[in-house]
KEKE-3310 file (N, C-alpha, C; in steps of 0.2 Angstrom, whole numbers, plus 5000, padded with zeros to 4 digits):
npx = (4615:4627:4643:4660:4670:4685:4701:4715:4731:4747:4762:4777:4791:4806:4821:4835:4850:4847:4849:4863:4872:4873:4876:4867:4856:4846:4846:4831:4824:4812:4814:4815:4820:4828:4832:4839:4828:4817:4806:4811:4809:4802:4809:4817:4830:4843:4856:4871:4887:4898:4903:4894:4895:4892:4877:4864:4848:4831:4820:4803:4792:4797:4805:4818:4835:4846:4861:4869:4881:4889:4894:4885:4872:4861:4848:4843:4829:4821:4806:4793:4780:4777:4782:4795:4804:4817:4816:4808:4792:4788)
npy = (4210:4205:4211:4207:4218:4225:4222:4232:4229:4235:4233:4226:4236:4234:4238:4241:4232:4231:4220:4215:4208:4191:4185:4187:4180:4166:4148:4141:4153:4161:4165:4175:4173:4182:4188:4199:4208:4199:4188:4172:4161:4155:4151:4141:4145:4133:4131:4140:4147:4154:4166:4170:4169:4158:4150:4138:4133:4127:4124:4130:4125:4113:4106:4105:4106:4119:4128:4143:4155:4170:4177:4175:4180:4184:4191:4190:4191:4194:4185:4193:4191:4180:4184:4180:4174:4180:4192:4207:4213:4224)
npz = (4310:4321:4325:4330:4339:4332:4337:4339:4338:4343:4336:4343:4344:4336:4339:4329:4333:4347:4355:4356:4364:4369:4381:4392:4390:4396:4401:4395:4392:4382:4365:4350:4334:4322:4305:4295:4297:4296:4303:4309:4317:4333:4349:4362:4374:4375:4379:4382:4379:4391:4388:4379:4365:4358:4355:4359:4354:4355:4343:4343:4336:4329:4337:4335:4338:4337:4333:4335:4331:4337:4327:4316:4305:4312:4323:4340:4350:4366:4369:4372:4372:4380:4392:4399:4413:4414:4407:4409:4405:4390)
capx = (4621:4632:4650:4664:4675:4692:4706:4721:4737:4753:4768:4783:4796:4812:4826:4841:4856:4844:4851:4869:4875:4869:4877:4862:4850:4847:4842:4823:4821:4809:4817:4813:4826:4826:4837:4837:4821:4812:4805:4812:4806:4802:4813:4819:4837:4845:4862:4876:4894:4899:4904:4888:4897:4889:4870:4860:4841:4826:4814:4796:4787:4799:4809:4825:4841:4850:4867:4871:4887:4888:4895:4879:4868:4854:4847:4839:4825:4817:4799:4789:4773:4777:4785:4799:4806:4823:4815:4802:4788:4789)
capy = (4205:4207:4210:4208:4224:4223:4224:4234:4228:4239:4228:4228:4239:4230:4242:4237:4232:4231:4214:4213:4203:4185:4182:4188:4175:4160:4142:4141:4159:4160:4170:4175:4173:4186:4189:4205:4211:4194:4183:4166:4156:4156:4145:4142:4144:4127:4131:4145:4148:4159:4173:4172:4169:4152:4149:4133:4134:4122:4127:4129:4121:4107:4103:4104:4110:4123:4131:4150:4159:4177:4180:4173:4186:4184:4195:4187:4195:4191:4184:4197:4188:4175:4187:4175:4177:4184:4198:4210:4215:4230)
capz = (4311:4326:4323:4336:4338:4330:4342:4336:4342:4341:4336:4347:4340:4336:4338:4327:4338:4353:4359:4353:4368:4371:4388:4397:4389:4401:4398:4396:4390:4375:4361:4343:4330:4316:4301:4290:4298:4295:4308:4307:4322:4340:4351:4369:4374:4378:4382:4379:4382:4397:4385:4375:4358:4355:4359:4357:4355:4353:4339:4346:4332:4327:4343:4332:4342:4332:4335:4332:4333:4338:4320:4312:4303:4316:4329:4345:4354:4371:4367:4377:4372:4385:4398:4402:4420:4413:4404:4410:4399:4388)
cpx = (4626:4639:4655:4669:4682:4696:4712:4727:4743:4758:4773:4788:4802:4817:4832:4847:4853:4847:4857:4873:4871:4870:4872:4856:4852:4843:4835:4820:4818:4812:4814:4819:4824:4833:4835:4830:4815:4812:4807:4809:4806:4806:4814:4827:4838:4851:4866:4883:4894:4899:4899:4890:4894:4882:4867:4853:4837:4821:4807:4792:4790:4803:4816:4830:4845:4856:4868:4877:4886:4889:4890:4875:4861:4854:4842:4836:4822:4810:4795:4782:4772:4780:4789:4802:4813:4822:4808:4798:4790:4786)
cpy = (4208:4206:4211:4214:4221:4226:4226:4233:4231:4234:4231:4231:4236:4235:4239:4238:4232:4225:4211:4208:4197:4182:4182:4183:4169:4154:4143:4147:4158:4166:4170:4176:4177:4187:4194:4207:4206:4189:4176:4160:4158:4150:4146:4141:4137:4127:4137:4144:4154:4166:4175:4172:4163:4151:4143:4134:4128:4126:4125:4124:4114:4103:4102:4109:4113:4127:4138:4152:4166:4180:4179:4180:4185:4189:4191:4192:4191:4190:4187:4194:4183:4178:4182:4178:4182:4191:4201:4212:4222:4236)
cpz = (4316:4325:4329:4334:4336:4335:4339:4341:4339:4341:4340:4343:4341:4334:4335:4332:4345:4358:4356:4358:4370:4377:4393:4396:4393:4398:4400:4393:4383:4371:4354:4339:4323:4312:4295:4291:4296:4300:4306:4311:4329:4343:4359:4369:4378:4381:4379:4382:4387:4394:4380:4367:4355:4359:4355:4358:4352:4350:4343:4342:4330:4332:4341:4336:4336:4336:4332:4335:4333:4331:4315:4311:4306:4322:4334:4349:4360:4368:4372:4377:4378:4392:4402:4408:4419:4410:4406:4404:4397:4392)
residu = (MET:ASN:GLN:SER:PRO:GLN:ILE:ALA:VAL:GLU:PRO:LEU:THR:ARG:THR:PRO:GLY:MET:TYR:ARG:GLU:TRP:TYR:PHE:PHE:LYS:ASN:GLY:ASP:ARG:ILE:GLU:ILE:TRP:SER:GLU:ASN:THR:PHE:LEU:PHE:ALA:ALA:ARG:VAL:ASP:ASP:ARG:THR:ASP:ASP:GLY:GLU:VAL:LEU:TRP:VAL:ILE:GLU:GLU:LYS:THR:GLY:MET:ARG:ARG:LEU:PHE:LEU:ARG:SER:ASP:LYS:VAL:THR:LEU:TYR:PRO:ASP:TYR:ALA:PHE:HIS:THR:PRO:SER:PHE:PRO:GLY:PRO)
# end
């Protein structure tokens, strides 16, 4: 019986506090939303305030628009799997 080789993929390291400022996210950027080291969902940035204190995203799976405040207990990371133009790959 012929078996395909297993491919080991090293997970992307998520450094705490890595993306504290949201003002550099741009409309259309694909991001991941995490809370307390738990992945919640992938989304696209829909809009944000100039100071980055308020961010609107569109969930990838549901198409639901969601609002996040900088004071919310979430961390947003660039979605490197899709190599968005605003963020170079790791």
